[in-house]
C-alpha positions in Angstrom: 48.1 -16.9 -38.4 49.8 -13.6 -37.6 47.9 -11.2 -35.3 46.7 -7.9 -36.6 49.2 -5.1 -35.6 46.5 -2.8 -34.3 45.2 -5.6 -32.0 48.7 -6.2 -30.6 49.1 -2.5 -30.0 45.7 -2.3 -28.2 46.6 -5.1 -25.9 50.0 -3.7 -25.0 48.4 -0.3 -24.2 45.7 -1.9 -22.2 48.2 -3.9 -20.1 50.2 -0.8 -19.6 47.2 1.1 -18.4 46.3 -1.6 -15.9 49.9 -1.7 -14.6 49.9 2.1 -14.3 46.7 2.1 -12.3 47.9 -0.6 -10.0 51.2 1.1 -9.5 49.8 4.5 -8.7 47.1 3.0 -6.4 49.8 1.1 -4.5 51.9 4.2 -4.2 49.1 6.6 -3.2 49.7 8.7 -0.1 47.6 9.0 3.1 45.6 11.8 1.6 43.7 9.3 -0.5 42.8 6.9 2.2 39.4 8.5 2.8 38.1 7.3 -0.5 38.2 3.7 0.8 34.7 2.7 2.1 34.7 2.3 5.9 33.3 -1.0 7.1 30.1 -0.7 9.1 30.5 -1.4 12.8 26.7 -1.7 13.4 24.7 -1.6 10.2 24.2 -5.1 8.7 21.6 -4.4 6.0 18.8 -2.1 4.8 15.9 -3.3 2.8 13.3 -1.2 1.1 9.7 -1.8 2.4 7.4 0.7 0.7 6.7 4.3 -0.5 4.1 6.4 1.3 2.6 9.5 -0.3 1.9 12.5 1.9 -1.7 12.3 0.9 -2.0 8.8 2.2 -0.2 9.8 5.4 -2.5 12.7 6.0 -5.4 10.3 6.3 -3.7 8.3 9.1 -3.8 10.9 11.8 -6.5 13.5 10.7 -5.6 15.8 13.7 -2.1 16.2 12.4 -2.9 16.0 8.6 -2.0 19.6 8.0 1.6 18.9 9.0 2.2 16.2 6.4 4.5 17.7 3.8 6.6 15.0 2.2 6.4 11.5 0.8 8.3 8.9 2.8 10.4 5.9 2.0 10.3 3.1 4.5 13.2 0.6 5.1 13.9 -2.3 7.4 17.3 -2.1 9.0 19.2 -4.9 10.7 22.1 -4.1 13.0 24.6 -5.5 15.5 23.9 -5.2 19.2 24.1 -7.4 22.3 21.5 -9.4 24.2 20.9 -9.2 27.9 23.6 -11.8 28.6 26.2 -9.9 26.5 26.0 -12.2 23.5 26.2 -10.7 20.0 22.9 -10.6 18.1 21.5 -9.0 15.0 18.4 -6.9 15.8 16.2 -4.8 13.6 14.0 -1.7 13.2 12.4 0.6 10.7 13.8 3.7 9.2 11.6 6.3 7.5 13.2 8.8 5.2 11.3 11.8 3.9 11.7 12.6 0.3 13.1 16.1 0.4 16.3 18.0 -0.5 16.2 20.0 2.8 18.6 19.3 5.6 16.4 17.6 8.3 16.6 16.3 11.9 16.2 12.8 13.2 13.8 11.4 15.8 14.4 8.1 17.5 11.0 6.8 18.4 10.7 4.0 21.0 7.5 2.1 20.7 5.0 1.3 23.4 4.3 -2.2 24.7 3.5 -4.7 22.0 2.6 -8.4 22.4 3.0 -9.8 18.9 5.7 -9.6 16.3 3.3 -8.3 13.7 3.3 -5.0 15.6 7.1 -4.6 15.4 8.1 -1.4 13.5 10.2 -3.3 10.9 7.1 -5.3 9.9 5.3 -2.0 9.3 1.8 -3.4 9.4 -1.1 -1.1 8.8 -2.3 0.4 12.1 0.9 -0.2 13.9 2.6 2.5 15.8 5.4 2.9 13.2 2.9 3.0 10.4 0.9 5.7 12.1 2.9 7.9 14.4 6.1 7.2 12.6 4.7 8.0 9.1 3.1 11.2 10.2 6.3 12.6 11.9 8.3 11.3 8.9 6.1 13.3 6.5 6.6 16.4 8.6 10.3 16.3 7.7 12.0 14.1 10.3 14.2 11.0 9.7 12.6 8.4 11.9 14.6 5.6 13.6 12.2 3.0 15.0 13.9 0.1 16.8 12.0 -3.1 17.2 13.7 -4.0 20.6 15.1 -7.4 21.3 12.4 -10.1 21.0 10.8 -8.7 17.8 11.7 -8.5 14.1 15.0 -10.2 13.5 15.2 -11.3 17.1 11.6 -12.6 17.4 12.9 -16.0 18.6 14.4 -14.4 21.7 12.3 -13.3 24.8 11.6 -9.6 24.9 13.3 -8.1 28.0 10.3 -6.2 29.1 11.0 -2.9 30.9 14.7 -3.9 31.2 16.7 -0.6 31.4 20.1 -1.8 30.2 19.0 -3.7 27.1 16.4 -1.2 26.0 19.1 1.5 26.2 21.8 -0.4 24.4 19.7 -1.9 21.6 18.1 1.5 20.8 21.4 3.3 20.9 23.0 0.7 18.6 20.0 1.2 16.2 20.9 4.9 16.1 24.5 4.1 15.4 23.4 1.9 12.5 21.1 4.6 11.2 24.0 7.0 11.3 26.1 4.7 9.2 23.2 4.2 6.7 22.7 7.9 6.3 26.4 8.4 5.5 26.2 5.9 2.7 23.4 7.7 0.8 22.9 11.1 -0.7 19.1 11.3 -1.1 18.5 12.6 2.5 20.6 15.2 4.3 20.7 14.8 8.0 21.6 18.0 9.9 23.0 15.9 12.8 20.3 17.0 15.2 18.7 14.2 17.2 15.4 14.1 19.2 14.0 11.1 21.1 10.5 10.2 22.0 8.2 7.4 23.2 5.1 6.6 25.2 4.4 3.9 27.8 7.2 1.3 27.5 8.5 3.7 24.9 8.5 6.5 27.4 10.6 4.3 29.7 12.9 3.2 26.9 13.3 6.8 25.8 14.5 7.8 29.2 16.9 4.9 29.3 18.2 5.8 25.9 18.6 9.5 26.8 20.5 8.6 29.9 22.9 6.3 28.0 23.5 8.9 25.3 24.3 11.6 27.8 26.6 9.4 29.9 28.3 7.3 27.2 27.7 8.7 23.7 27.4 12.5 23.9 30.2 12.9 21.5 28.4 10.7 18.9 25.0 12.5 18.9 23.8 16.1 19.1 20.8 15.3 21.3 18.4 18.3 21.3 15.3 17.3 23.3 13.6 14.3 24.8 9.9 13.7 25.1 8.8 10.8 27.5 5.2 9.8 27.9 3.8 7.8 30.8 6.8 5.7 31.5 7.5 3.6 34.7 10.7 5.4 35.6 10.6 4.8 39.4 10.5 1.0 39.3 11.1 0.6 43.0 8.2 2.8 44.0 6.0 1.2 41.3 6.7 -2.3 42.4 6.1 -1.6 46.1 2.8 0.1 45.2 1.7 -2.8 43.1 2.5 -5.5 45.7 1.0 -3.6 48.6 -2.1 -1.8 47.2 -5.3 -2.7 45.6 -4.9 -1.5 42.0 -7.2 -2.8 39.3 -8.7 -6.0 38.1 -7.9 -5.5 34.4 -6.3 -8.7 33.1 -4.3 -7.0 30.4 -2.8 -4.6 33.0 -1.9 -7.4 35.4 -0.2 -9.4 32.6 2.2 -6.5 32.2 3.0 -6.4 36.0 3.6 -10.1 35.8 5.7 -9.7 32.7 8.1 -7.3 34.5 8.5 -9.8 37.5 9.1 -12.8 35.3 11.6 -10.8 33.1 13.7 -9.7 36.1 13.6 -13.1 37.6 15.1 -14.5 34.4 17.6 -11.8 33.5 19.0 -11.4 37.0 19.0 -15.2 37.5 16.9 -15.1 40.6 15.5 -18.4 39.5 12.7 -18.5 42.1 9.9 -21.0 41.7 6.5 -19.5 40.9 5.3 -20.7 44.3 7.8 -18.3 45.9 6.0 -15.3 44.3 2.4 -16.4 43.8 -0.4 -18.1 45.7 -2.1 -21.2 44.4 -3.8 -21.7 42.0 -2.0 -18.8 40.3 1.5 -20.2 40.7 0.6 -23.3 38.7 -1.4 -21.4 36.1 1.5 -18.9 35.6 4.0 -21.8 35.4 1.9 -23.2 32.5 0.7 -20.1 30.7 3.1 -17.3 31.7 1.9 -13.8 31.0 -1.0 -15.2 29.0 -2.7 -16.4 32.2 -5.7 -14.1 32.9 -5.6 -12.4 36.3 -8.9 -10.7 36.9 -8.2 -9.6 40.5 -6.0 -6.9 42.0 -2.4 -8.0 41.5 -1.4 -7.8 45.1 -4.0 -10.5 46.0 -2.2 -13.2 44.0 1.1 -12.7 45.8 2.4 -14.7 48.7 2.5 -12.7 52.0 6.0 -14.1 52.6 7.2 -12.6 49.4 5.6 -9.2 50.1 7.2 -9.2 53.6 10.6 -10.0 52.1 10.4 -7.1 49.7 9.0 -4.6 52.3 11.6 -5.5 54.9 14.5 -5.7 52.5 15.4 -9.3 53.1 14.9 -10.3 49.5 18.0 -8.5 48.4 18.1 -10.2 44.9 14.6 -9.0 43.9 15.1 -5.5 45.4 18.4 -5.1 43.6 16.9 -6.2 40.3 14.1 -3.7 40.6 16.4 -0.9 41.7 18.8 -1.6 38.7 15.9 -0.6 36.5 15.1 2.7 38.1 15.8 5.6 35.7 14.3 8.6 37.4 16.9 9.8 39.9 19.6 11.4 37.7 20.5 14.8 36.2 19.6 15.2 32.5 21.4 17.8 30.5 19.0 17.5 27.6 15.7 19.5 27.7 13.1 16.9 28.8 9.3 16.8 28.9 7.4 14.2 30.9 3.8 13.8 29.7 1.5 11.9 32.1 -2.2 11.7 32.8 -2.9 12.1 36.5 -5.6 9.4 36.3 -3.5 6.7 34.6 -4.6 3.4 36.0 -1.8 1.4 34.5 1.5 3.3 34.8 0.8 5.5 37.8 1.2 9.2 37.7 3.7 9.3 40.6 6.4 7.9 38.2 6.6 11.2 36.4 6.1 13.3 39.6 9.0 11.5 41.3 11.2 11.8 38.2 10.7 15.6 37.9 11.3 16.1 41.6 14.5 14.0 41.6 15.9 15.5 38.5 15.3 19.1 39.6 16.8 18.3 43.0 19.9 17.2 41.2 20.0 20.5 39.3 18.5 19.6 36.0 17.8 23.0 34.3 15.1 22.1 31.8 12.8 19.2 32.9 9.1 19.9 32.9 6.2 17.6 33.9 3.2 18.2 31.6 0.2 16.9 33.6 -2.8 15.8 31.6 -5.8 16.4 33.9 -8.0 13.3 34.1 -5.9 11.6 31.5 -5.8 7.8 31.4 -3.0 5.7 29.8 -4.9 5.6 26.5 -6.6 9.0 26.5 -3.4 10.9 27.0 -1.7 9.7 23.9 -3.0 12.4 21.6 -1.9 15.1 24.0 1.5 13.5 24.2 1.8 13.5 20.4 0.7 17.1 19.9 2.8 18.2 22.9 5.9 16.4 21.5 5.5 18.1 18.1 5.2 21.6 19.8 8.2 20.8 22.0 10.4 19.6 19.1 9.6 22.5 16.8 10.1 25.2 19.5 12.9 27.5 18.3 14.6 27.1 21.6 15.4 23.5 20.8 16.6 23.8 17.2 
C-alpha cells in the first residue's frame, strides 16, 4: 500500500532536522565548549537523607535556638580520595544545605573523636555531632561540609587513622573539593565562595591539619576566611613525651585514645613493633588481643616499658620519634585568622597544646592567631564556649 504523502513529508523533514543538528553540533566553535558538562574529579554521588525544619532544629541546641532561620536539606556525599598508603578509595560525608535564596558561606566542620560508625556524619543519627552542631549552623545560613574521615561511612571497613595529620588533611580537603563540584551542579543554593573551617577535639586537630594544607597547597581553590580550632593535640611531640613520663589520669576512655594514637602510628609508619616492646605484661598480651578496647584504669605511663620510655627520651627510637614529629601541626605560620579555644583544666588534651601553638605561630610572624583560654574548662565543659565563640568569630564583620 502507498504511504500517505504527508507522512513521507514529515519523515523527510524530521531526518533533515536531525542531520542539521548533528552537522551544526559537529561544526560548533570553541565558544560553545563550556556547555558540555565537566566530569567530576572528586564527587562520586550525592544522596538525599532528610529535610529539617528550622523549628525542629531550634530544639536541638536551645542556647542557639534564636539563630535558627532556615530549613535544611541533608545529603550524603561520596567522593574520591586516598588512603594512608596512597591507594584510591571512595570516602563519604554529609552536606547540609540551607533552604534560602541568599548567597551564603560554607563551613567545613571536622568532627571530634567517635568510636562507632553510627556516629559518622553521613549516617546522620539523632544526637550525633552532625545532627546537632551541623544542623544548627546550617540553619543559621551556612552550607555545611561534614567529612566522615577514613574508617567511617563508605570506608567503615578500613581502620580509622586516628590523629594522623596527612590523611585527615587530605580526606577533608577532598571532601571540600567534592562539595564544590556538587554546588556547581545545582541552582537551589548560592555559595558566595567564602569558606570557614572548625572542629573540636580530634576535629580541632583535623581542622588545623586541613587549614595548613589549604594554605600551603590549595589557596587558589578556596577563599579561606577564618579557622576555629578547639582543644586539639597540635604538639604531638610534647604531648607524647608528657603522657609517657607523667602521671596523668586513670580514666579508661582517655587511656584508650592515647593507646589508639600509638597503635595507629605503629601501623601507618610500619614500625611493626611487638606489643611487648611498648607495654609491660599483662597489658601487652591484653592489648594484643583487645586493642583499644582493652580497659586501662591506671595512669598510662605505668603500663609502658622503661626501655621504651628511655628510647624515646634519649632519642634512640628514631622511628617512633619521627612518626610522632610528622604529626606535629603547631609550629607553622598561618595566614588565615585563627582562634584556638582550650580549657586550662583539660584532663584529656592538655592545655599546653594550644599554648605552644599560639607561641610558635606568633614567633613565626602570624598576624591573627589568638588563644581563647576557658578558665577551669575541661574537655567536655568547654564545648559550649567553643561553639558560641566560633559563631561570634565567624560572624565578625572583620572576617566576612
